[in-house]
C-alpha positions, 0 to 999 in steps of 0.5 A: 574302778580303773578305766585303763590297765594303769592308774597313771592314764586314769589320773590324767584322764580325770584331770583332763575331764575336770579341766574341760568341764571347768573350761566349758563352765567358765566360757559358756556365756562368752557368746552372749554379746555376739548373739545380741550383735553388741560390740565386745572385747574378746574375753579370756577363760576364767577371767573374762576381761577382768584379769588386770583388775582382779590381779590388782594390776590396774584400778577399775576406773583406769581399766574401764577408761581404756575399754571406753576408748577402745570401743570407739564410736559405739553407744555401748559395748559388752564385756565380761567380769569373769563369766558374767556379761556386763554392759558398759554405756557410752551414750550420754542420752542412754546414761540419762535414761538409766540414771534419771528417766527410767530410774525405777528400772535401775534403782539398785547397784550391782555391788554386794549387800552385806546382809550378814552385818546389821549395820553395814547392810543399812548403808545407802550405798549397799541397800536395795529398793524399796528399803533404800528409798525408805532410808533415803527419805528418812535421812534427806533432812540431814543435808538441807542447806538450812542444816548445813548453814547451822553447822557452818561455824563448827566446821570453821573451828576445824579450819582454824586448827588446820591453819595452826597445823600448817603454821607449825609444820611448814615445808614439804607435806603430803597433802592427802594426809593433811586433808585427811586429818581435816576431814576426820576432825570435821566428821568427828565433830559434826557427826559424832560430836567429839574432838578427834585430835587428828592434828595433835596426834599422828596416831589419833584413833579416828585417823588410824581407823580412817587409814584402815578403811581407805589406805591402799592395802591388799585386803582392801583391794581384794575386798573392794573387788569382791564386792563389785565382781564376786557378790556370791562369794561375799554372801557365801563367806560373809565378807565384811566390807570393813574389818569388824573391829573397825566397824565395831569401834566406830559404831560403839563410839557413835551409839554412846555419843548418841545416847549421851546426847539424847539423855542430856537434852543438850543441843549442839547443832550437829548431825546427832541432834538431827538424827534424834529428831528423826528418831522422835518423828519415827515415834518408836515404831522401829523403822529408825532403830539403833542399827539404822542410827549406827549405820547413819553415823558410819555411812556419813563417815564413809561418804564424807571422809574420802570425798572431802580429803580427795577433793581438797588434796587434788585441788591443792595438787593442781594449784601447786602445778598451776600458780596462775590459777592458784593466785586467781582463786586466792584473790577471789577468796580474799576479796570475798572475805573482805567484803563479808567481813570474814568467812560466811556461808553465803560468802563461800557459796558465792565464790564462783571461781573456787566452785569452778576449780572444785568442779574441774578437780572432780572432773579429773579426779572423780572420787569413785571413777565409775557408776554401776546399776542393775537392770531390774526388769526386761528393758529395751534401750531406747533407740536401739534393738538391744533388749536387756535381760532382767539382772543385767549389770551395767557400768558407767565409766565416769573416768572415760567420760570425763576424759573424752575430748568430745565433751572436754577438750584437752582433757588432761589440762586443768582448766576451771574456765571450762565450767564458766558456762558448762554445757557438758550435760545439755544433751545427756549425762557425761559429768557426774562426780556425785552420781546423778538422779534419785540415787545421787550422793546424799552428802553432795552439798556437805562434801562440797562446802567442807572441801571448799572450806578446807581449800580456803583455809589453806589459800588464805594464809599459805601457798603451795608449790611443787617439789621434787616428789610431786607427781606429774602426772599422778599414777593411781594405786591399783589396790584402791577402789577410789582414785589414790596416788601411789606416792601420795601428793607431796608439795611445799606449804609456805606462807604467802609472800608477800602476806595478804593485807 
C-alpha cells in the first residue's frame, strides 16, 4: 500500500529508512570506549577504524603501528573493527599479564576457527581451549632439543643443496624465493619424509603449493582479513583459510607418507617417526586420530615455512646493506666451524653474534606483526579502573612495540649489538617475535635453528651485495597478513673474495 500518492516518494522513503536503520546498526556501539573513559580513534560508519585494512591499502601490522604511535602515552586504547570494539595494549606490564600471568583468562585467539574443516580446525593456531591445551601437550615432544639434534644432519643435507643452487646461479637473485626453496625442502624432508626438489624444478609441486598459501594474492588478503575481523562470515560461508585442493594435496601426501612409514617399521629420525610414537602412546583411544595427524603435518608446514624463509631472507637483506655486520658474522661462523671441524648442533647454538643478528631481524621484521587474544571472562586490568567484558577482543601491536624508541633506540637501524645484553623484557613484554607465554609458537626452536643453518650456508661460501633493485626501505604488501616486501628482496649473490682459507 502506498504511503503517498506516488510510488517515487514511497521508494525514496523506503531507501531512506533502510539507510537510517543500517547507519544506526553500524554505529550503535561507537560510544563503547567513550563510556568507559578509554582513549579511542574516531571511527567511521560501516568500517570503524578498519577501512584501510579491509580495502587492502595497508597491512594490518602497519595500521596497528600507526595507531600505536598516534595514541601517545596511554597504556591502552580502543578502536573499532567494523562495529566491534577492540582494545589495543601498549603497556608492557599489561601485556605480560595477558600473555603470561593471567593467561587462563586469555588463552584463546580472536581468529576464526574453521570448524567446517576437520583438518584445519585442529591447527594449534586456530584451536580454542581446552582442545588447544590437549593438542599442545601431545605435540610438545616433537620439538625438544634432543629431537632437533637428531634431525640436524637431515637439515645440513638440504644446506648442501642450497649451496649448490647458489653456485649454479650466481648474480642477482630474489632472496625470499631462494629462502623459500630452502625452507620448503627442509620441511618436506623433516616432516613429510620426501624430497621436494625445489632447487631442481621451479615448478616443483611443494613449492607451487607454498606460493598458493603465502604469496600476496587478492584471495589470500581477503581471507586473512575475514579470519581476523569477520569471524561470523567465515562460519556462515564456510570459508577455507587455504584453498581446499591445496590442503587436500598436502594432507594426502602426508597421510600416505605416514601410513607407509608406519607399515614399513623403518626409522628415519624425522617428525613422522615422532608422530608414530605419539600415536602409539595414545593407545588407539582416538585422541590422536588420523585427522589430528594430518593437521600436525600441515600446521608444521605453515609454521615452519614462512618463519624460516622470512627470517633468512630479511637477515640477508640487512646484511647486504650492512657489509661490516655481514663480515663480522661470517668471521664468527668460519671460526666456529673451524673449531668444531664443521657444522655441529652445539656449534650453531654457540654462535652468539649470529643469534644477535637473527634476533634483530625478528625485531625489525616480526613474521606476524601483531598478536591477538580474546577475554574469556570479565577481567579488571591491573592498576586501572577498566573492566573488560567477557568476549572483548585484544590486539597487541608487535610492530609498534618493536619500533618504539623507548625500548629500541634508533629503531630503524639494524643493530644486532642491542641484543648483546637485552633488557627490553625486564619489566614487561615488548619483544615477542614468536609470541610469549603458554601459547608461544611451538616451533620456535626449530624455526631458529633452521634459519641459522640457512644463513650459515650462504655466508660460508658467498657474500651478498645490494643491487639497483634492492629495496631500502622495504615497503610491505597490503594483501599479506605476514610481512612481505612488495618487490621481493633482490640482491647479488657472489663468491667470497678472497675465498675463505
